[in-house]
One Martini backbone bead per residue (centre of mass of N, CA, C, O) as a GRO file, in nm:
protein
  206
    1MET     BB    1  -0.384   1.027   2.091
    2SER     BB    2  -0.484   1.039   1.799
    3SER     BB    3  -0.541   0.845   1.531
    4ASP     BB    4  -0.388   1.027   1.331
    5ALA     BB    5  -0.129   1.058   1.498
    6LYS     BB    6  -0.064   0.758   1.522
    7LYS     BB    7  -0.039   0.701   1.224
    8ALA     BB    8   0.192   0.904   1.177
    9LEU     BB    9   0.393   0.767   1.369
   10LEU     BB   10   0.406   0.487   1.232
   11GLU     BB   11   0.494   0.592   0.955
   12ALA     BB   12   0.750   0.732   1.051
   13ALA     BB   13   0.884   0.482   1.172
   14ALA     BB   14   0.898   0.319   0.911
   15ASP     BB   15   1.081   0.516   0.763
   16VAL     BB   16   1.318   0.539   0.964
   17PHE     BB   17   1.383   0.242   0.996
   18GLY     BB   18   1.424   0.185   0.690
   19HIS     BB   19   1.663   0.394   0.654
   20PHE     BB   20   1.851   0.337   0.934
   21GLY     BB   21   1.750   0.147   1.120
   22PHE     BB   22   1.723   0.070   1.444
   23LYS     BB   23   1.983   0.180   1.587
   24LYS     BB   24   1.994   0.467   1.420
   25ALA     BB   25   1.732   0.535   1.506
   26SER     BB   26   1.530   0.809   1.619
   27VAL     BB   27   1.287   0.951   1.808
   28GLU     BB   28   1.319   1.237   1.708
   29ASP     BB   29   1.276   1.179   1.405
   30ILE     BB   30   0.997   1.055   1.434
   31ALA     BB   31   0.856   1.295   1.567
   32ARG     BB   32   0.915   1.503   1.351
   33LEU     BB   33   0.774   1.354   1.113
   34ALA     BB   34   0.490   1.340   1.281
   35GLY     BB   35   0.449   1.617   1.450
   36VAL     BB   36   0.581   1.558   1.737
   37GLY     BB   37   0.680   1.512   2.042
   38LYS     BB   38   0.884   1.313   2.221
   39GLY     BB   39   0.697   1.280   2.471
   40THR     BB   40   0.454   1.160   2.315
   41VAL     BB   41   0.575   0.890   2.247
   42TYR     BB   42   0.611   0.799   2.561
   43LEU     BB   43   0.299   0.790   2.621
   44HIS     BB   44   0.267   0.518   2.410
   45PHE     BB   45   0.579   0.431   2.431
   46ASP     BB   46   0.830   0.290   2.619
   47SER     BB   47   0.997   0.240   2.345
   48LYS     BB   48   1.159   0.172   2.059
   49GLU     BB   49   1.082  -0.126   2.060
   50ALA     BB   50   0.774  -0.080   2.085
   51LEU     BB   51   0.749   0.072   1.818
   52LEU     BB   52   0.849  -0.153   1.635
   53GLU     BB   53   0.637  -0.360   1.715
   54ALA     BB   54   0.396  -0.198   1.608
   55VAL     BB   55   0.486  -0.191   1.317
   56MET     BB   56   0.517  -0.496   1.269
   57ARG     BB   57   0.230  -0.579   1.350
   58GLN     BB   58   0.089  -0.421   1.129
   59LEU     BB   59   0.239  -0.536   0.873
   60LEU     BB   60   0.214  -0.842   0.936
   61GLY     BB   61  -0.093  -0.837   0.951
   62GLN     BB   62  -0.138  -0.763   0.656
   63ASP     BB   63   0.011  -1.004   0.538
   64GLY     BB   64  -0.158  -1.227   0.674
   65ALA     BB   65  -0.428  -1.143   0.543
   66GLU     BB   66  -0.333  -1.189   0.252
   67VAL     BB   67  -0.275  -1.489   0.273
   68GLU     BB   68  -0.554  -1.583   0.378
   69ALA     BB   69  -0.714  -1.483   0.132
   70GLN     BB   70  -0.578  -1.672  -0.076
   71VAL     BB   71  -0.651  -1.937   0.062
   72GLU     BB   72  -0.969  -1.898   0.061
   73GLN     BB   73  -0.992  -1.913  -0.260
   74ALA     BB   74  -0.935  -2.192  -0.230
   75THR     BB   75  -1.076  -2.534  -0.252
   76SER     BB   76  -0.831  -2.712  -0.198
   77PRO     BB   77  -0.577  -2.825  -0.010
   78ALA     BB   78  -0.362  -2.809  -0.233
   79ASP     BB   79  -0.430  -2.517  -0.323
   80LYS     BB   80  -0.386  -2.389  -0.044
   81LEU     BB   81  -0.086  -2.460  -0.020
   82ARG     BB   82   0.003  -2.316  -0.276
   83ALA     BB   83  -0.108  -2.037  -0.196
   84PHE     BB   84   0.072  -2.001   0.045
   85PHE     BB   85   0.341  -2.010  -0.100
   86ASP     BB   86   0.291  -1.787  -0.303
   87ALA     BB   87   0.239  -1.560  -0.096
   88LYS     BB   88   0.502  -1.582   0.072
   89LEU     BB   89   0.710  -1.552  -0.157
   90ALA     BB   90   0.610  -1.275  -0.252
   91LEU     BB   91   0.665  -1.129   0.015
   92LEU     BB   92   0.965  -1.192   0.048
   93GLU     BB   93   1.051  -1.058  -0.214
   94ARG     BB   94   0.939  -0.776  -0.148
   95MET     BB   95   1.093  -0.730   0.128
   96THR     BB   96   1.397  -0.778  -0.026
   97ARG     BB   97   1.382  -0.560  -0.225
   98ARG     BB   98   1.601  -0.307  -0.276
   99LYS     BB   99   1.411  -0.077  -0.401
  100LEU     BB  100   1.275  -0.115  -0.117
  101ALA     BB  101   1.363   0.123   0.141
  102THR     BB  102   1.087   0.096   0.298
  103PHE     BB  103   0.900  -0.035   0.551
  104LYS     BB  104   0.619   0.067   0.472
  105ASN     BB  105   0.663  -0.100   0.185
  106ARG     BB  106   0.797  -0.375   0.266
  107GLY     BB  107   1.110  -0.296   0.275
  108PHE     BB  108   1.465  -0.369   0.247
  109ALA     BB  109   1.788  -0.272   0.208
  110SER     BB  110   1.850  -0.543   0.374
  111MET     BB  111   1.891  -0.833   0.541
  112GLU     BB  112   2.017  -0.704   0.790
  113THR     BB  113   1.771  -0.531   0.859
  114ALA     BB  114   1.571  -0.762   0.901
  115ILE     BB  115   1.732  -0.900   1.129
  116GLU     BB  116   1.730  -0.660   1.321
  117PHE     BB  117   1.425  -0.645   1.361
  118ALA     BB  118   1.385  -0.933   1.466
  119GLY     BB  119   1.580  -0.900   1.715
  120ALA     BB  120   1.406  -0.649   1.840
  121SER     BB  121   1.120  -0.846   1.788
  122PRO     BB  122   1.063  -1.157   1.889
  123ASN     BB  123   0.759  -1.166   1.969
  124VAL     BB  124   0.643  -1.101   1.690
  125VAL     BB  125   0.772  -1.326   1.531
  126ALA     BB  126   0.644  -1.555   1.700
  127GLU     BB  127   0.348  -1.480   1.654
  128PHE     BB  128   0.353  -1.509   1.331
  129ARG     BB  129   0.461  -1.792   1.318
  130GLU     BB  130   0.218  -1.922   1.461
  131ARG     BB  131   0.009  -1.832   1.257
  132ASP     BB  132   0.126  -1.996   1.022
  133ILE     BB  133   0.119  -2.274   1.152
  134LYS     BB  134  -0.190  -2.286   1.192
  135LEU     BB  135  -0.267  -2.261   0.897
  136VAL     BB  136  -0.115  -2.511   0.789
  137THR     BB  137  -0.238  -2.717   0.979
  138SER     BB  138  -0.531  -2.680   0.877
  139ILE     BB  139  -0.474  -2.776   0.589
  140LEU     BB  140  -0.362  -3.057   0.656
  141GLU     BB  141  -0.610  -3.156   0.818
  142GLU     BB  142  -0.811  -3.129   0.589
  143GLY     BB  143  -0.669  -3.329   0.397
  144ARG     BB  144  -0.676  -3.572   0.587
  145SER     BB  145  -0.989  -3.582   0.633
  146ALA     BB  146  -1.034  -3.614   0.308
  147GLY     BB  147  -0.800  -3.825   0.201
  148VAL     BB  148  -0.551  -3.655   0.037
  149PHE     BB  149  -0.363  -3.660   0.281
  150HIS     BB  150  -0.038  -3.800   0.380
  151LEU     BB  151  -0.006  -3.797   0.733
  152ASP     BB  152   0.073  -3.751   1.070
  153ASP     BB  153   0.205  -3.460   1.167
  154ALA     BB  154   0.090  -3.152   1.109
  155ARG     BB  155   0.258  -2.957   1.286
  156ILE     BB  156   0.543  -3.052   1.217
  157LEU     BB  157   0.520  -2.989   0.916
  158ALA     BB  158   0.453  -2.690   0.949
  159VAL     BB  159   0.716  -2.610   1.083
  160GLY     BB  160   0.894  -2.695   0.844
  161ILE     BB  161   0.772  -2.500   0.637
  162ILE     BB  162   0.833  -2.234   0.785
  163ASP     BB  163   1.140  -2.278   0.809
  164PHE     BB  164   1.194  -2.296   0.510
  165LEU     BB  165   1.103  -2.003   0.452
  166MET     BB  166   1.309  -1.866   0.636
  167PHE     BB  167   1.559  -1.972   0.488
  168THR     BB  168   1.476  -1.867   0.205
  169SER     BB  169   1.492  -1.557   0.265
  170VAL     BB  170   1.804  -1.540   0.240
  171LYS     BB  171   1.802  -1.606  -0.075
  172ILE     BB  172   1.603  -1.394  -0.212
  173ILE     BB  173   1.801  -1.147  -0.233
  174THR     BB  174   1.941  -1.348  -0.475
  175TRP     BB  175   1.735  -1.388  -0.682
  176ASP     BB  176   1.682  -1.640  -0.930
  177ASP     BB  177   1.577  -1.856  -1.160
  178GLU     BB  178   1.687  -2.111  -1.026
  179SER     BB  179   1.568  -2.061  -0.744
  180ARG     BB  180   1.275  -2.045  -0.828
  181ILE     BB  181   1.260  -2.333  -0.946
  182ALA     BB  182   1.355  -2.487  -0.694
  183VAL     BB  183   1.129  -2.407  -0.498
  184ARG     BB  184   0.896  -2.513  -0.673
  185ALA     BB  185   0.993  -2.807  -0.668
  186VAL     BB  186   0.958  -2.848  -0.366
  187VAL     BB  187   0.657  -2.787  -0.352
  188ASN     BB  188   0.565  -3.008  -0.553
  189CYS     BB  189   0.678  -3.245  -0.390
  190LEU     BB  190   0.517  -3.202  -0.135
  191VAL     BB  191   0.231  -3.217  -0.253
  192GLY     BB  192   0.268  -3.486  -0.402
  193GLY     BB  193   0.338  -3.651  -0.146
  194LEU     BB  194   0.071  -3.602   0.006
  195LEU     BB  195  -0.115  -3.728  -0.220
  196ALA     BB  196   0.069  -4.019  -0.265
  197GLY     BB  197   0.151  -4.102   0.001
  198THR     BB  198   0.262  -4.207   0.316
  199PRO     BB  199   0.274  -4.220   0.630
  200SER     BB  200   0.494  -4.080   0.845
  201PRO     BB  201   0.690  -4.091   1.096
  202SER     BB  202   0.750  -3.961   1.377
  203PRO     BB  203   0.977  -3.788   1.521
  204LYS     BB  204   1.253  -3.891   1.722
  205GLU     BB  205   1.430  -3.891   1.993
  206SER     BB  206   1.766  -3.991   2.067
   0.00000   0.00000   0.00000
């Protein structure tokens, strides 16, 4: 498949998945929209799951690059952490905004659709979760090395931050002013605590 044809196939898959959801989307519809035969799809993707993974990896990769670019523009560890939160929350809000009905435009018709996609491609979700964890860990370690962040285990805190954002994504679909203010308050408390606090003990298994 030429690069142009592959691009058309991935764009068609994003449209069809976004419109119908993963389970109801058909390879036939994707092939037809891309202007190729069904057999051509299977020459390059083993399954519909593999095609969804390719679409998600492409779009999440773009999102990840966007977040990293915003972080790189910040100069201090505190500003980098705030930039990370700002970028991720903006992406989550955009991804779950109902008026964006196509996956190609990084929007989901409903949170149920987003959860369905995540369940159908857990390896991709895990891959990009780890990418986020490594980015936040590097910010925290930079702040600790500079003596401005007070923390014990940078990776554990990074995992907590990413999981907080994942839980927050469920709420963002019903985003209102109070929720927006509340999440910002949590972010400000976290950054303020890192700047002014003392190292906390690492969590231990009971």
